[in-house]
ZAKOL-826749 format. One record per atom (N, C-alpha, C): x, y, z; residue number from 1; atom name. Coordinates in Angstrom, 1 decimal, always signed. Each point is the difference from the previous one (the first is absolute). Layout:
BEGIN
<torse <X,Y,Z>,NUM,'CA'>
...
This chain:
BEGIN
<torse <+0.8,-1.1,+0.0>,1,'N'>
<torse <-0.7,+1.1,+0.0>,1,'CA'>
<torse <+0.7,+1.2,+0.0>,1,'C'>
<torse <-0.2,+1.0,-0.8>,2,'N'>
<torse <+0.7,+1.2,+0.0>,2,'CA'>
<torse <+0.0,+0.8,+1.4>,2,'C'>
<torse <+1.3,+0.3,+0.5>,3,'N'>
<torse <-0.1,+0.5,+1.3>,3,'CA'>
<torse <-0.8,+1.3,+0.1>,3,'C'>
<torse <-0.6,+0.3,+1.3>,4,'N'>
<torse <-0.7,+1.3,+0.2>,4,'CA'>
<torse <-1.4,-0.1,-0.8>,4,'C'>
<torse <-0.4,-0.9,-0.5>,5,'N'>
<torse <-1.6,+0.0,-0.8>,5,'CA'>
<torse <-0.8,-0.2,+1.3>,5,'C'>
<torse <-0.4,+1.1,+0.8>,6,'N'>
<torse <-0.8,-0.2,+1.1>,6,'CA'>
<torse <-1.5,-0.4,-0.6>,6,'C'>
<torse <-0.3,+0.5,-1.0>,7,'N'>
<torse <-1.4,-0.3,-0.6>,7,'CA'>
<torse <-0.3,-1.6,+0.1>,7,'C'>
<torse <+1.1,-0.7,-0.6>,8,'N'>
<torse <-0.4,-1.5,+0.0>,8,'CA'>
<torse <+0.2,-0.5,+1.3>,8,'C'>
<torse <+0.8,+0.5,+0.9>,9,'N'>
<torse <+0.1,-0.5,+1.5>,9,'CA'>
<torse <-1.3,+0.2,+0.7>,9,'C'>
<torse <-0.6,+1.4,-0.2>,10,'N'>
<torse <-1.3,+0.2,+0.5>,10,'CA'>
<torse <-1.1,-0.9,-0.4>,10,'C'>
<torse <+0.0,-0.3,-1.2>,11,'N'>
<torse <-1.1,-0.9,-0.7>,11,'CA'>
<torse <+0.2,-1.5,+0.6>,11,'C'>
<torse <+1.3,-0.3,+0.1>,12,'N'>
<torse <+0.3,-1.4,+0.6>,12,'CA'>
<torse <-0.6,-0.1,+1.4>,12,'C'>
<torse <+0.4,+1.1,+0.8>,13,'N'>
<torse <-0.2,+0.0,+1.3>,13,'CA'>
<torse <-1.8,-0.1,+0.3>,13,'C'>
<torse <-0.6,+0.9,-1.2>,14,'N'>
<torse <-1.3,-0.1,+0.2>,14,'CA'>
<torse <-0.7,-1.4,+0.0>,14,'C'>
<torse <+0.6,-0.7,-1.2>,15,'N'>
<torse <-0.3,-1.3,-0.3>,15,'CA'>
<torse <+0.4,-1.0,+1.2>,15,'C'>
<torse <+1.1,+0.1,+0.7>,16,'N'>
<torse <+0.3,-0.6,+1.3>,16,'CA'>
<torse <-1.1,+0.1,+1.1>,16,'C'>
<torse <-0.4,+1.4,+0.1>,17,'N'>
<torse <-0.8,+0.3,+1.0>,17,'CA'>
<torse <-1.4,-0.4,-0.3>,17,'C'>
<torse <-0.4,+0.1,-1.1>,18,'N'>
<torse <-1.4,-0.4,-0.5>,18,'CA'>
<torse <-0.3,-1.1,-0.8>,18,'C'>
<torse <+0.7,-1.0,+0.0>,19,'N'>
<torse <+0.0,-1.1,-0.9>,19,'CA'>
<torse <-1.5,-0.7,+0.2>,19,'C'>
<torse <-0.4,+0.1,+1.3>,20,'N'>
<torse <-1.3,-0.8,+0.4>,20,'CA'>
<torse <-1.2,+0.6,-0.5>,20,'C'>
<torse <+0.2,+1.2,-0.8>,21,'N'>
<torse <-1.3,+0.6,-0.4>,21,'CA'>
<torse <+0.0,+0.2,-1.6>,21,'C'>
<torse <-1.1,+0.4,-0.4>,22,'N'>
<torse <-0.1,-0.1,-1.5>,22,'CA'>
<torse <+0.8,+1.1,-0.6>,22,'C'>
<torse <+1.1,-0.3,-0.7>,23,'N'>
<torse <+0.9,+0.9,-0.5>,23,'CA'>
<torse <+0.2,-0.1,-1.7>,23,'C'>
<torse <-0.3,+1.0,-0.7>,24,'N'>
<torse <+0.2,-0.2,-1.4>,24,'CA'>
<torse <+1.4,+0.8,-0.4>,24,'C'>
<torse <+0.4,-0.1,-1.3>,25,'N'>
<torse <+1.0,+0.8,-0.5>,25,'CA'>
<torse <-0.1,+1.5,+0.0>,25,'C'>
<torse <-1.3,+0.3,-0.3>,26,'N'>
<torse <-0.3,+1.5,+0.2>,26,'CA'>
<torse <+0.4,+0.6,+1.3>,26,'C'>
<torse <-0.4,-0.6,+1.1>,27,'N'>
<torse <+0.2,+0.3,+1.3>,27,'CA'>
<torse <+1.5,+0.0,+0.4>,27,'C'>
<torse <+0.8,-1.0,-0.5>,28,'N'>
<torse <+1.3,-0.2,+0.1>,28,'CA'>
<torse <+0.9,+1.3,-0.5>,28,'C'>
<torse <-0.5,+0.1,-1.3>,29,'N'>
<torse <+0.7,+1.0,-0.8>,29,'CA'>
<torse <-0.3,+1.6,+0.7>,29,'C'>
<torse <-1.3,+0.1,+0.6>,30,'N'>
<torse <-0.3,+1.3,+0.5>,30,'CA'>
<torse <+1.1,+0.0,+1.3>,30,'C'>
<torse <+0.1,-1.0,+0.7>,31,'N'>
<torse <+1.0,+0.3,+1.2>,31,'CA'>
<torse <+1.5,+0.5,-0.6>,31,'C'>
<torse <+0.4,-0.7,-1.1>,32,'N'>
<torse <+1.3,+0.3,-0.5>,32,'CA'>
<torse <-0.2,+1.5,-0.8>,32,'C'>
<torse <-1.0,+0.6,-0.1>,33,'N'>
<torse <-0.3,+1.1,-0.8>,33,'CA'>
<torse <+0.4,+0.1,-1.4>,33,'C'>
<torse <-0.4,-1.0,-0.7>,34,'N'>
<torse <+0.4,-0.2,-1.4>,34,'CA'>
<torse <-1.2,-0.8,-0.6>,34,'C'>
<torse <+0.0,+0.2,-1.4>,35,'N'>
<torse <-1.1,-0.9,-0.7>,35,'CA'>
<torse <+0.1,-1.6,+0.2>,35,'C'>
<torse <-1.0,-0.6,-0.2>,36,'N'>
<torse <+0.0,-1.4,+0.3>,36,'CA'>
<torse <+1.0,-0.8,-0.9>,36,'C'>
<torse <+0.0,+0.6,-1.4>,37,'N'>
<torse <+0.9,-0.8,-0.8>,37,'CA'>
<torse <+1.3,+0.3,+0.3>,37,'C'>
<torse <+0.4,+1.2,+0.3>,38,'N'>
<torse <+1.5,+0.5,+0.3>,38,'CA'>
<torse <+0.4,-0.8,+1.5>,38,'C'>
<torse <-1.0,+0.0,+0.9>,39,'N'>
<torse <+0.3,-0.7,+1.1>,39,'CA'>
<torse <+0.1,-1.6,-0.2>,39,'C'>
<torse <-0.6,-0.5,-0.9>,40,'N'>
<torse <+0.2,-1.4,-0.3>,40,'CA'>
<torse <+1.4,-0.4,-0.7>,40,'C'>
<torse <+0.3,+1.0,-0.8>,41,'N'>
<torse <+1.4,-0.1,-0.6>,41,'CA'>
<torse <+1.2,+0.2,+1.1>,41,'C'>
<torse <-0.2,+1.0,+0.7>,42,'N'>
<torse <+1.0,+0.3,+1.1>,42,'CA'>
<torse <+0.2,-1.2,+1.0>,42,'C'>
<torse <-1.2,-0.5,+0.3>,43,'N'>
<torse <-0.1,-1.2,+1.3>,43,'CA'>
<torse <+0.6,-1.1,-0.8>,43,'C'>
<torse <-0.1,-0.4,-1.2>,44,'N'>
<torse <+0.3,-1.2,-0.6>,44,'CA'>
<torse <+1.4,+0.2,-0.2>,44,'C'>
<torse <+0.7,+1.1,-0.4>,45,'N'>
<torse <+1.5,+0.3,-0.2>,45,'CA'>
<torse <+0.7,-0.2,+1.3>,45,'C'>
<torse <-0.6,+0.6,+1.0>,46,'N'>
<torse <+0.6,+0.0,+1.3>,46,'CA'>
<torse <+0.1,-1.2,+0.6>,46,'C'>
<torse <-1.2,-0.8,+0.0>,47,'N'>
<torse <+0.1,-1.3,+1.0>,47,'CA'>
<torse <-0.1,-1.2,-0.8>,47,'C'>
<torse <-0.1,+0.1,-1.5>,48,'N'>
<torse <-0.1,-1.2,-0.9>,48,'CA'>
<torse <-1.4,-0.8,+0.2>,48,'C'>
<torse <-0.9,+0.5,+0.5>,49,'N'>
<torse <-1.3,-0.5,+0.3>,49,'CA'>
<torse <-1.1,+1.2,-0.3>,49,'C'>
<torse <-1.2,-0.4,-0.3>,50,'N'>
<torse <-1.1,+1.0,-0.1>,50,'CA'>
<torse <-0.6,+0.4,+1.3>,50,'C'>
<torse <-0.5,+1.2,+0.3>,51,'N'>
<torse <-0.7,+0.2,+1.2>,51,'CA'>
<torse <-1.0,-1.0,+0.6>,51,'C'>
<torse <-0.6,-0.4,-1.0>,52,'N'>
<torse <-1.2,-1.2,+0.1>,52,'CA'>
<torse <+0.6,-1.3,+0.7>,52,'C'>
<torse <+1.2,-0.4,-0.7>,53,'N'>
<torse <+0.7,-1.0,+0.4>,53,'CA'>
<torse <+0.6,+0.2,+1.3>,53,'C'>
<torse <+0.6,+1.1,+0.4>,54,'N'>
<torse <+0.5,+0.3,+1.4>,54,'CA'>
<torse <-1.2,+0.0,+1.0>,54,'C'>
<torse <-1.0,+0.5,-0.2>,55,'N'>
<torse <-1.3,+0.1,+0.8>,55,'CA'>
<torse <-0.4,-1.5,+0.3>,55,'C'>
<torse <+0.0,-0.9,-1.1>,56,'N'>
<torse <-0.2,-1.5,+0.2>,56,'CA'>
<torse <+0.8,-0.7,+0.9>,56,'C'>
<torse <+1.4,+0.3,-0.2>,57,'N'>
<torse <+1.0,-0.5,+0.9>,57,'CA'>
<torse <-0.1,+0.3,+1.4>,57,'C'>
<torse <-0.2,+1.2,+0.2>,58,'N'>
<torse <-0.4,+0.4,+1.3>,58,'CA'>
<torse <-1.1,-0.6,+0.8>,58,'C'>
<torse <-1.0,+0.0,-0.8>,59,'N'>
<torse <-1.2,-0.8,+0.4>,59,'CA'>
<torse <+0.2,-1.5,+0.4>,59,'C'>
<torse <+0.7,-0.8,-0.9>,60,'N'>
<torse <+0.3,-1.3,+0.3>,60,'CA'>
<torse <+0.9,-0.1,+1.0>,60,'C'>
<torse <+0.9,+0.8,+0.2>,61,'N'>
<torse <+1.0,-0.1,+1.3>,61,'CA'>
<torse <-0.8,+0.1,+1.2>,61,'C'>
<torse <-0.8,+0.9,+0.0>,62,'N'>
<torse <-0.7,+0.2,+1.1>,62,'CA'>
<torse <-0.9,-1.1,+0.3>,62,'C'>
<torse <-0.7,-0.5,-0.9>,63,'N'>
<torse <-0.9,-1.3,-0.1>,63,'CA'>
<torse <+0.7,-1.2,+0.6>,63,'C'>
<torse <+1.2,+0.1,-0.3>,64,'N'>
<torse <+0.9,-1.2,+0.4>,64,'CA'>
<torse <+0.2,+0.2,+1.4>,64,'C'>
<torse <+0.3,+1.0,+0.7>,65,'N'>
<torse <+0.2,+0.3,+1.2>,65,'CA'>
<torse <-1.3,-0.3,+1.0>,65,'C'>
<torse <-1.1,+0.6,-0.6>,66,'N'>
<torse <-1.2,-0.5,+0.6>,66,'CA'>
<torse <-0.4,-1.5,+0.1>,66,'C'>
<torse <+0.1,-0.6,-1.2>,67,'N'>
<torse <-0.1,-1.3,+0.0>,67,'CA'>
<torse <+0.8,-0.8,+0.8>,67,'C'>
<torse <+1.2,+0.4,+0.3>,68,'N'>
<torse <+1.0,-0.6,+1.0>,68,'CA'>
<torse <-0.4,+0.1,+1.4>,68,'C'>
<torse <-0.5,+1.1,+0.4>,69,'N'>
<torse <-0.5,+0.4,+1.3>,69,'CA'>
<torse <-1.2,-1.1,+0.4>,69,'C'>
<torse <-0.7,-0.3,-1.0>,70,'N'>
<torse <-1.1,-1.0,+0.2>,70,'CA'>
<torse <-1.3,+0.5,+0.7>,70,'C'>
<torse <-0.1,+1.3,+0.3>,71,'N'>
<torse <-1.2,+0.6,+0.6>,71,'CA'>
<torse <-1.1,+0.2,-1.0>,71,'C'>
<torse <+0.2,+0.2,-1.3>,72,'N'>
<torse <-1.1,+0.2,-0.9>,72,'CA'>
<torse <-0.1,-1.2,-1.0>,72,'C'>
<torse <-1.4,+0.2,-0.7>,73,'N'>
<torse <-0.3,-1.0,-0.9>,73,'CA'>
<torse <+0.7,+0.5,-1.3>,73,'C'>
<torse <+0.1,-0.8,-1.0>,74,'N'>
<torse <+0.4,+0.5,-1.3>,74,'CA'>
<torse <-0.8,+1.0,-0.6>,74,'C'>
<torse <-1.4,-0.1,+0.2>,75,'N'>
<torse <-0.7,+1.2,-0.4>,75,'CA'>
<torse <+0.2,+1.2,+0.7>,75,'C'>
<torse <+0.1,-0.1,+1.2>,76,'N'>
<torse <+0.4,+1.3,+0.9>,76,'CA'>
<torse <+1.2,+0.6,-0.6>,76,'C'>
<torse <+1.1,-0.7,-0.2>,77,'N'>
<torse <+1.2,+0.4,-0.3>,77,'CA'>
<torse <+0.0,+0.7,-1.4>,77,'C'>
<torse <-0.8,-0.7,-0.9>,78,'N'>
<torse <-0.3,+0.7,-1.4>,78,'CA'>
<torse <-0.5,+1.3,+0.1>,78,'C'>
<torse <-0.9,+0.3,+0.7>,79,'N'>
<torse <-0.8,+1.3,+0.1>,79,'CA'>
<torse <+1.1,+1.0,+1.0>,79,'C'>
<torse <+0.5,-0.7,+0.9>,80,'N'>
<torse <+1.0,+1.0,+1.0>,80,'CA'>
<torse <+1.1,+0.6,-0.9>,80,'C'>
<torse <+0.6,-0.6,-1.1>,81,'N'>
<torse <+1.1,+0.5,-0.8>,81,'CA'>
<torse <-0.5,+0.7,-1.1>,81,'C'>
<torse <-1.3,+0.2,-0.3>,82,'N'>
<torse <-0.5,+0.8,-0.9>,82,'CA'>
<torse <-0.4,-0.6,-1.4>,82,'C'>
<torse <-0.3,-1.3,+0.1>,83,'N'>
<torse <-0.5,-0.7,-1.3>,83,'CA'>
<torse <-1.4,+0.2,+0.2>,83,'C'>
<torse <-0.7,+0.0,-1.1>,84,'N'>
<torse <-1.4,+0.0,+0.0>,84,'CA'>
<torse <-0.8,-1.3,-0.5>,84,'C'>
<torse <+0.9,-1.0,-0.4>,85,'N'>
<torse <-0.6,-1.2,-0.4>,85,'CA'>
<torse <+1.0,-1.1,+0.6>,85,'C'>
<torse <-0.7,-0.9,+0.6>,86,'N'>
<torse <+0.7,-1.0,+0.6>,86,'CA'>
<torse <+0.7,-1.0,-1.3>,86,'C'>
<torse <-0.8,-0.2,-1.0>,87,'N'>
<torse <+0.4,-0.7,-1.1>,87,'CA'>
<torse <+1.5,+0.6,-0.8>,87,'C'>
<torse <-0.2,+1.2,+0.0>,88,'N'>
<torse <+1.3,+0.6,-0.7>,88,'CA'>
<torse <+1.1,+0.1,+1.0>,88,'C'>
<torse <-0.3,+0.1,+1.3>,89,'N'>
<torse <+1.2,-0.1,+1.1>,89,'CA'>
<torse <+0.5,-1.4,+0.1>,89,'C'>
<torse <-0.9,-0.9,-0.2>,90,'N'>
<torse <+0.5,-1.4,+0.1>,90,'CA'>
<torse <+1.0,-0.3,-1.2>,90,'C'>
<torse <-0.5,+0.4,-1.2>,91,'N'>
<torse <+0.8,-0.2,-1.2>,91,'CA'>
<torse <+1.2,+0.6,+0.0>,91,'C'>
<torse <+0.1,+1.2,+0.4>,92,'N'>
<torse <+1.3,+0.8,+0.1>,92,'CA'>
<torse <+0.8,-0.4,+1.1>,92,'C'>
<torse <-0.4,-0.4,+1.1>,93,'N'>
<torse <+0.8,-0.6,+1.0>,93,'CA'>
<torse <+0.7,-1.4,-0.4>,93,'C'>
<torse <-0.9,-0.9,-0.7>,94,'N'>
<torse <+0.5,-1.3,-0.5>,94,'CA'>
<torse <+1.2,+0.3,-1.0>,94,'C'>
<torse <-0.3,+1.0,-0.9>,95,'N'>
<torse <+1.0,+0.3,-1.0>,95,'CA'>
<torse <+1.3,+0.6,+0.6>,95,'C'>
<torse <-0.2,+0.7,+0.9>,96,'N'>
<torse <+1.2,+0.8,+0.7>,96,'CA'>
<torse <+0.8,-0.9,+0.9>,96,'C'>
<torse <-0.8,-0.6,+0.8>,97,'N'>
<torse <+0.6,-0.9,+1.2>,97,'CA'>
<torse <+0.3,-1.5,-0.5>,97,'C'>
<torse <-0.9,-0.6,-0.8>,98,'N'>
<torse <+0.3,-1.2,-0.4>,98,'CA'>
<torse <-1.0,-1.0,+0.6>,98,'C'>
<torse <-0.8,+0.4,+1.0>,99,'N'>
<torse <-1.1,-0.8,+0.6>,99,'CA'>
<torse <-1.3,+0.9,+0.4>,99,'C'>
<torse <-0.9,-0.6,+0.3>,100,'N'>
<torse <-1.1,+0.7,+0.5>,100,'CA'>
<torse <+0.1,+0.5,+1.2>,100,'C'>
<torse <-0.9,+1.2,+0.2>,101,'N'>
<torse <-0.1,+0.6,+1.4>,101,'CA'>
<torse <-0.1,-0.9,+1.2>,101,'C'>
<torse <-1.0,-1.0,-0.4>,102,'N'>
<torse <-0.3,-0.9,+1.0>,102,'CA'>
<torse <+1.1,-1.0,+0.4>,102,'C'>
<torse <+0.6,-0.4,-0.9>,103,'N'>
<torse <+1.1,-1.1,+0.3>,103,'CA'>
<torse <+1.3,+0.9,+0.4>,103,'C'>
<torse <+0.2,+1.2,-0.3>,104,'N'>
<torse <+1.0,+0.7,+0.6>,104,'CA'>
<torse <-0.2,+0.4,+1.5>,104,'C'>
<torse <-1.3,+0.1,+0.1>,105,'N'>
<torse <-0.2,+0.2,+1.5>,105,'CA'>
<torse <+0.2,-1.0,+0.9>,105,'C'>
<torse <-0.2,-1.5,-0.3>,106,'N'>
<torse <+0.2,-1.0,+0.7>,106,'CA'>
<torse <+1.4,-0.6,-0.2>,106,'C'>
<torse <+0.9,+0.5,-0.8>,107,'N'>
<torse <+1.3,-0.4,-0.1>,107,'CA'>
<torse <+0.8,-0.1,+1.4>,107,'C'>
<torse <+0.7,-0.9,+0.4>,108,'N'>
<torse <+0.7,+0.2,+1.2>,108,'CA'>
<torse <+1.1,+1.0,+0.0>,108,'C'>
<torse <+0.1,+0.9,+0.9>,109,'N'>
<torse <+0.9,+1.1,+0.2>,109,'CA'>
<torse <+0.6,-0.2,+1.5>,109,'C'>
<torse <+1.1,+0.5,+0.1>,110,'N'>
<torse <+0.7,+0.3,+1.2>,110,'CA'>
<torse <+0.4,+1.3,+0.3>,110,'C'>
<torse <+0.0,+0.4,+1.5>,111,'N'>
<torse <+0.3,+1.4,+0.4>,111,'CA'>
<torse <+1.4,+0.0,+0.2>,111,'C'>
<torse <+0.7,+0.9,-0.7>,112,'N'>
<torse <+1.5,+0.2,+0.3>,112,'CA'>
<torse <+0.0,+1.0,+1.3>,112,'C'>
<torse <+0.5,-0.5,+1.0>,113,'N'>
<torse <+0.2,+1.0,+1.2>,113,'CA'>
<torse <+1.0,+1.1,-0.2>,113,'C'>
<torse <+0.0,+1.1,+0.6>,114,'N'>
<torse <+0.8,+1.1,+0.0>,114,'CA'>
<torse <+1.4,-0.5,+0.4>,114,'C'>
<torse <+1.1,+0.5,-0.7>,115,'N'>
<torse <+1.4,-0.4,+0.4>,115,'CA'>
<torse <+0.7,+1.2,+0.3>,115,'C'>
<torse <+0.9,+0.2,+1.0>,116,'N'>
<torse <+0.7,+1.1,+0.3>,116,'CA'>
<torse <+0.8,+0.5,-1.2>,116,'C'>
<torse <-0.2,+1.4,-0.4>,117,'N'>
<torse <+0.7,+0.5,-1.1>,117,'CA'>
<torse <-0.8,-0.2,-1.3>,117,'C'>
<torse <-1.0,-0.7,-0.1>,118,'N'>
<torse <-0.8,-0.1,-1.2>,118,'CA'>
<torse <-1.5,+0.5,+0.1>,118,'C'>
<torse <-0.2,+0.8,-0.9>,119,'N'>
<torse <-1.3,+0.8,+0.0>,119,'CA'>
<torse <-1.0,-0.7,-1.1>,119,'C'>
<torse <-1.2,-0.6,+0.6>,120,'N'>
<torse <-0.9,-0.3,-1.0>,120,'CA'>
<torse <-1.0,+1.0,-0.3>,120,'C'>
<torse <-0.8,-0.1,-1.0>,121,'N'>
<torse <-0.9,+1.1,-0.2>,121,'CA'>
<torse <-1.2,+0.0,+1.0>,121,'C'>
<torse <-0.3,-1.2,+0.7>,122,'N'>
<torse <-0.9,+0.4,+1.0>,122,'CA'>
<torse <+0.4,-1.2,+0.8>,122,'C'>
<torse <-0.5,+0.0,+1.5>,123,'N'>
<torse <+0.3,-0.9,+0.9>,123,'CA'>
<torse <-0.1,-1.5,-0.3>,123,'C'>
<torse <-1.2,-0.2,-0.8>,124,'N'>
<torse <-0.2,-1.5,-0.3>,124,'CA'>
<torse <+0.1,-0.1,-1.4>,124,'C'>
<torse <+1.2,-0.4,-0.3>,125,'N'>
<torse <+0.4,-0.1,-1.6>,125,'CA'>
<torse <-0.1,-1.5,-0.3>,125,'C'>
<torse <-0.8,-0.3,-1.0>,126,'N'>
<torse <-0.3,-1.4,-0.2>,126,'CA'>
<torse <+0.7,-0.4,-1.4>,126,'C'>
<torse <+0.6,-1.1,-0.1>,127,'N'>
<torse <+0.4,-0.6,-1.2>,127,'CA'>
<torse <-0.5,-1.4,-0.3>,127,'C'>
<torse <-0.1,-0.2,-1.3>,128,'N'>
<torse <-0.2,-1.6,-0.3>,128,'CA'>
<torse <+0.9,-1.0,+0.6>,128,'C'>
<torse <-0.4,-0.9,+0.8>,129,'N'>
<torse <+0.9,-0.9,+0.5>,129,'CA'>
<torse <+1.2,-0.5,-1.0>,129,'C'>
<torse <-0.4,-0.3,-1.2>,130,'N'>
<torse <+0.8,-0.4,-0.8>,130,'CA'>
<torse <+1.3,+1.0,-0.3>,130,'C'>
<torse <-0.4,+1.4,+0.1>,131,'N'>
<torse <+1.0,+1.0,-0.2>,131,'CA'>
<torse <+1.0,+0.1,+1.2>,131,'C'>
<torse <-0.5,-0.3,+1.2>,132,'N'>
<torse <+0.8,-0.1,+1.1>,132,'CA'>
<torse <+1.0,-1.1,-0.1>,132,'C'>
<torse <-0.5,-1.1,-0.5>,133,'N'>
<torse <+1.0,-1.2,-0.2>,133,'CA'>
<torse <+0.9,+0.3,-1.0>,133,'C'>
<torse <-0.3,+0.5,-1.3>,134,'N'>
<torse <+0.9,+0.4,-0.9>,134,'CA'>
<torse <+1.0,+1.0,+0.3>,134,'C'>
<torse <-0.3,+0.7,+0.8>,135,'N'>
<torse <+1.1,+1.2,+0.4>,135,'CA'>
<torse <+1.1,-0.8,+0.8>,135,'C'>
<torse <-0.1,-1.0,+0.5>,136,'N'>
<torse <+1.0,-0.7,+0.5>,136,'CA'>
<torse <+0.6,-1.4,-1.0>,136,'C'>
<torse <-0.5,+0.0,-1.1>,137,'N'>
<torse <+0.3,-1.0,-0.8>,137,'CA'>
<torse <-0.6,-1.4,+0.3>,137,'C'>
<torse <-0.9,-0.1,+0.9>,138,'N'>
<torse <-0.6,-1.3,+0.4>,138,'CA'>
<torse <-1.4,-0.3,-0.9>,138,'C'>
<torse <-0.2,-1.1,-0.4>,139,'N'>
<torse <-1.0,-0.5,-0.7>,139,'CA'>
<torse <-1.0,-0.7,+0.7>,139,'C'>
<torse <-1.0,+0.3,+0.3>,140,'N'>
<torse <-1.0,-0.7,+1.0>,140,'CA'>
<torse <-0.6,-1.3,-0.7>,140,'C'>
<torse <+0.0,-1.1,+0.7>,141,'N'>
<torse <-0.8,-1.1,-0.5>,141,'CA'>
<torse <-1.3,+0.2,-0.3>,141,'C'>
<torse <-0.8,-0.5,-0.9>,142,'N'>
<torse <-1.4,+0.2,-0.3>,142,'CA'>
<torse <-0.9,+0.1,+1.1>,142,'C'>
<torse <+0.3,-0.7,+1.1>,143,'N'>
<torse <-0.9,-0.1,+1.2>,143,'CA'>
<torse <+0.3,+1.0,+1.1>,143,'C'>
<torse <+1.0,+1.0,-0.3>,144,'N'>
<torse <+0.4,+1.0,+1.0>,144,'CA'>
<torse <-0.9,+1.0,-0.2>,144,'C'>
<torse <-0.9,+0.4,+1.1>,145,'N'>
<torse <-0.9,+1.1,+0.0>,145,'CA'>
<torse <+0.2,+0.7,+1.2>,145,'C'>
<torse <-0.7,+1.2,+0.3>,146,'N'>
<torse <+0.0,+0.7,+1.1>,146,'CA'>
<torse <-1.2,-0.1,+0.7>,146,'C'>
<torse <+0.0,-0.4,+1.3>,147,'N'>
<torse <-1.1,-0.2,+0.9>,147,'CA'>
<torse <-0.7,+1.4,-0.2>,147,'C'>
<torse <-1.2,+0.0,+0.0>,148,'N'>
<torse <-0.9,+1.4,+0.3>,148,'CA'>
<torse <+0.3,+0.7,-1.5>,148,'C'>
<torse <-0.6,-0.1,-0.9>,149,'N'>
<torse <+0.3,+0.8,-1.3>,149,'CA'>
<torse <-0.8,+1.4,+0.0>,149,'C'>
<torse <+0.1,+0.7,-0.9>,150,'N'>
<torse <-0.4,+1.3,-0.1>,150,'CA'>
<torse <-1.6,+0.2,+0.2>,150,'C'>
<torse <-0.7,-0.9,-0.5>,151,'N'>
<torse <-1.4,-0.2,+0.0>,151,'CA'>
<torse <-0.5,-0.1,+1.5>,151,'C'>
<torse <+0.7,-0.6,+0.8>,152,'N'>
<torse <-0.3,-0.2,+1.5>,152,'CA'>
<torse <+0.2,+1.1,+0.8>,152,'C'>
<torse <+0.9,+1.1,-0.6>,153,'N'>
<torse <+0.4,+1.2,+0.9>,153,'CA'>
<torse <+1.0,-0.5,+1.0>,153,'C'>
<torse <+0.5,-1.2,-0.2>,154,'N'>
<torse <+1.1,-0.3,+1.2>,154,'CA'>
<torse <+1.3,-0.4,-0.7>,154,'C'>
<torse <+0.6,+1.1,-0.8>,155,'N'>
<torse <+1.3,-0.5,-0.5>,155,'CA'>
<torse <+0.8,+0.4,+1.3>,155,'C'>
<torse <+1.1,-1.2,-0.1>,156,'N'>
<torse <+0.9,+0.0,+1.0>,156,'CA'>
<torse <+1.4,+0.5,-0.3>,156,'C'>
<torse <+0.6,+0.7,+1.1>,157,'N'>
<torse <+1.3,+0.6,-0.2>,157,'CA'>
<torse <+1.1,-1.1,-0.2>,157,'C'>
<torse <+1.0,+0.4,-0.7>,158,'N'>
<torse <+1.1,-1.1,-0.1>,158,'CA'>
<torse <+1.4,+0.7,-0.3>,158,'C'>
<torse <+1.0,-0.7,+0.1>,159,'N'>
<torse <+1.3,+0.6,-0.5>,159,'CA'>
<torse <+0.2,-0.9,-1.3>,159,'C'>
<torse <+1.0,+0.6,-0.8>,160,'N'>
<torse <+0.4,-0.4,-1.2>,160,'CA'>
<torse <+0.7,-1.3,+0.4>,160,'C'>
<torse <+0.8,-0.1,+1.0>,161,'N'>
<torse <+0.8,-1.2,+0.4>,161,'CA'>
<torse <-1.0,-1.1,+0.3>,161,'C'>
<torse <-1.1,+0.3,+0.7>,162,'N'>
<torse <-0.9,-1.2,+0.5>,162,'CA'>
<torse <-0.7,-0.4,-1.3>,162,'C'>
<torse <-0.4,+0.7,-1.0>,163,'N'>
<torse <-0.6,-0.2,-1.1>,163,'CA'>
<torse <+0.8,-0.9,-1.0>,163,'C'>
<torse <+1.3,+0.4,+0.0>,164,'N'>
<torse <+1.0,-0.8,-0.8>,164,'CA'>
<torse <+0.2,-1.5,+0.6>,164,'C'>
<torse <+0.1,+0.2,+1.4>,165,'N'>
<torse <+0.1,-1.4,+0.8>,165,'CA'>
<torse <-1.1,-0.8,-0.3>,165,'C'>
<torse <-1.3,+0.6,+0.2>,166,'N'>
<torse <-1.2,-0.9,-0.3>,166,'CA'>
<torse <+0.0,-0.5,-1.5>,166,'C'>
<torse <+0.4,+0.8,-0.8>,167,'N'>
<torse <-0.1,-0.5,-1.6>,167,'CA'>
<torse <+0.9,-1.3,+0.0>,167,'C'>
<torse <+1.3,+0.3,+0.6>,168,'N'>
<torse <+0.9,-1.2,-0.1>,168,'CA'>
<torse <-0.5,-1.4,+0.6>,168,'C'>
<torse <-0.8,+0.2,+1.0>,169,'N'>
<torse <-0.4,-1.1,+0.9>,169,'CA'>
<torse <-1.4,-0.5,-0.6>,169,'C'>
<torse <-0.7,+0.7,-1.0>,170,'N'>
<torse <-1.2,-0.1,-0.4>,170,'CA'>
<torse <-1.2,+0.1,+1.1>,170,'C'>
<torse <+0.4,+0.8,+1.0>,171,'N'>
<torse <-1.1,+0.2,+0.9>,171,'CA'>
<torse <-0.6,+1.3,-0.1>,171,'C'>
<torse <-1.1,+0.2,+0.9>,172,'N'>
<torse <-0.7,+1.3,-0.1>,172,'CA'>
<torse <+0.7,+1.1,+0.9>,172,'C'>
<torse <-0.2,+1.2,-0.3>,173,'N'>
<torse <+0.6,+1.1,+0.9>,173,'CA'>
<torse <-1.0,+0.2,+0.9>,173,'C'>
<torse <+0.3,-0.1,+1.2>,174,'N'>
<torse <-1.0,+0.2,+1.2>,174,'CA'>
<torse <+0.6,+1.1,+0.8>,174,'C'>
<torse <-1.0,+0.7,+0.6>,175,'N'>
<torse <+0.4,+1.2,+0.9>,175,'CA'>
<torse <+0.9,-0.4,+1.3>,175,'C'>
């Protein structure tokens, strides 16, 4: 992005702050104080995606966070992040993430505890179990899963060393 282009930064901040509301290209361009066609060109040139694609990415990322938390239904998440149609939300989610929102919600996750000197985006940082194992080069046997998956709201804390040891032994990670 060209340095000092506060118009694009202002519009992007607007998208980040209001992604859960109906936003069209006209409204985004107004935030940048340029015509919608000029805004589209500038945004695409600066970020290599269109403003609409950026808006969808923000919505999908937030939907993933809400689904991980496990407190909302897929329908609630759909409307909470600004989609107006459950069908279009589910289709875009599957195309972007590679699985349906319902299956993403029930996939086992583990909570990575805070470590001294390491800052996570929020206190409960969740990662897929297989990612945790891959971080240490451990390949889990097919039967290795985490007790209390995301759908149950009981993700268990673990250490990378514990997960790697469990994977080598073929046992489950337990609190």
